[in-house]
C-alpha positions in Angstrom: -0.2 -0.4 0.1 1.3 3.6 -1.3 1.5 6.3 1.5 -0.5 9.5 0.2 1.9 12.4 0.3 0.3 15.9 0.9 0.1 18.6 -2.0 3.1 19.7 -3.4 3.3 23.5 -2.9 3.3 26.7 -4.9 5.9 28.3 -3.3 9.3 27.9 -1.3 12.4 27.4 -1.1 14.3 26.6 -4.7 18.1 25.8 -4.7 19.7 26.7 -7.9 20.3 24.0 -10.6 24.4 25.1 -10.1 23.8 24.1 -6.5 21.5 21.2 -6.5 24.5 19.7 -8.5 27.5 20.7 -5.9 25.0 19.9 -3.5 24.7 16.1 -4.7 28.3 16.2 -5.5 29.3 17.3 -1.9 26.8 14.5 -0.6 29.7 12.2 0.6 30.0 15.0 3.5 26.6 13.9 4.8 27.9 10.0 5.4 31.0 11.6 7.1 28.6 13.2 9.6 26.3 10.2 9.6 29.5 7.7 10.9 30.9 10.5 13.4 28.1 10.8 14.9 27.3 14.4 14.4 24.1 16.0 15.1 21.9 18.3 12.2 19.4 20.9 14.5 21.0 19.3 17.7 19.3 15.5 16.2 21.0 12.3 15.5 21.6 11.3 12.1 20.2 7.7 10.3 21.0 6.6 6.8 17.7 6.1 5.3 17.8 3.6 1.9 14.8 3.3 -0.4 13.6 2.1 -3.8 14.1 4.6 -6.2 10.0 5.6 -6.9 11.0 5.6 -10.7 14.0 4.1 -10.9 13.6 1.2 -8.5 17.5 1.8 -7.8 18.8 2.2 -4.1 18.8 5.5 -2.7 20.3 7.2 0.7 19.6 10.1 2.2 21.2 11.2 5.6 18.7 12.4 8.0 17.5 14.0 11.2 15.5 12.3 13.2 13.1 12.4 16.8 12.6 10.1 18.9 8.8 8.6 18.8 7.4 9.0 22.3 8.0 6.0 24.4 8.7 3.5 21.2 11.9 2.3 20.6 11.0 0.4 17.7 10.1 3.5 15.8 11.9 7.1 14.3 10.2 9.8 13.2 11.2 11.8 9.9 10.3 15.0 8.5 10.1 15.4 4.7 11.0 19.4 5.2 13.5 19.8 2.2 14.4 23.2 3.6 11.2 24.8 3.0 10.9 23.8 -0.6 7.5 23.7 -2.5 8.5 20.3 -3.5 8.5 16.8 -1.1 12.3 15.3 -1.0 13.2 12.6 -3.5 13.4 10.2 -0.4 9.8 10.9 0.8 8.2 10.4 -2.9 10.2 6.9 -2.8 8.8 5.9 0.8 5.0 6.9 -0.7 5.4 4.2 -3.6 7.4 1.7 -1.9 6.7 2.8 1.8 7.4 -1.3 3.0 11.0 -1.5 1.1 13.7 0.5 3.1 16.2 0.2 5.6 17.6 2.4 8.5 21.2 2.2 9.7 21.4 3.9 13.3 24.5 3.6 14.9 25.7 -0.1 14.5 22.5 -1.3 13.2 20.5 -1.7 10.3 17.2 -1.9 10.3 14.0 -2.7 7.6 11.5 -0.5 8.1 7.8 0.6 6.7 6.5 4.0 6.9 3.6 5.7 7.8 2.5 9.2 7.4 1.6 11.0 10.2 -2.0 12.5 9.8 -4.1 14.6 12.1 -4.0 15.4 15.5 -1.5 13.3 16.0 0.7 14.8 13.7 -0.6 18.6 15.6 1.0 17.0 18.5 3.9 15.5 16.8 4.9 18.9 15.0 4.9 20.8 18.1 7.4 18.8 19.6 9.1 18.4 16.7 9.3 22.3 16.9 10.5 22.6 20.4 13.3 20.1 19.9 14.6 22.1 16.5 13.2 25.4 15.8 14.7 25.6 12.5 12.1 22.7 11.1 9.2 26.1 12.4 11.1 28.0 10.0 10.2 26.1 7.3 6.4 26.3 7.2 7.2 30.2 6.6 8.9 29.1 3.6 6.7 27.6 1.9 3.1 26.7 1.7 2.3 22.7 1.5 1.8 20.5 4.8 5.6 18.9 5.6 4.9 15.3 5.8 6.0 13.8 8.9 7.0 10.3 8.3 6.9 6.8 11.0 9.4 4.7 10.6 8.9 1.3 12.1 11.2 -1.3 12.6 9.9 -4.2 10.5 9.9 -8.0 12.0 10.8 -10.8 10.2 
């Protein structure tokens, strides 16, 4: 079953093509940050591996994550794309293939399924996210799209 992402926005931060290419060529820096246990906006990092929505190829992204209350089998991520009008590619990949992802957290690699958090639960989670990492709040002023809040739940065999 696919995830239904909210619609893309009509405005938001857009990086020029040259900047996007430069950022892509520097993706190795994200890997270094991940391996060294660094944080972004005070958040620990995980490596998400998805199956490309169009290509079917593996795609990797380094993301900040939030704890899911007392649950130890799930991780919360935000598809912010720094306030872009469009959802990040990894969110589209999860939307098309929500049960074909893995995460690396610390020294563990785990199969996960993606769930879109919606309604009152999303609102409560969003308040918590912004209180822990205020930079996320700025993104909602830069775009008119709803930033998807996604729960990655460990799949048990």
